C-alpha positions, 0 to 999 in steps of 0.5 A: 499500499502506497502512501499519499505522499508516494502517490503524489511523487508517481503523479508528479512524475508523470506530469510534464510539470517541472519539479522545482520551479512548477512551470507546466504546459501553457494552451495557446494558438497556431495563427495562420497566415489568414489569422486562423486560430487553432489551439495547440499546448506549449510544453515547457522544456523538461529534463529528468537530471540527478542531483547530488545532495552533500547536506544528505549525503544522497542522490536526486533525481528531478524534472526540471525545466531548463532554466531551473538547471541554469539556476542551480547552476548559478546558487547551488541545488541546496538553496534552489531546494530550499526556497522550492520548499518554500513555495510548495513546489516540491514534494521530496 
């Protein structure tokens, strides 16, 4: 039997949502030269990536947007995880 948090993690893993920033699919229009509009989706550029957390001495795998990867490179994984937990975007 899975706990609620495990089920949330499974659902989060299947969704096209960044684990750190919360970026997700946006809806817009394809606009033709004749100005015909047809609905379409804009997907975030998500990558599955492993990160090492030295404070906890463990590896975690996250589905993150490329902009989140750049933020991690700039600020460090610990600071980004702390901020994501404060914003409620991460379940790990």
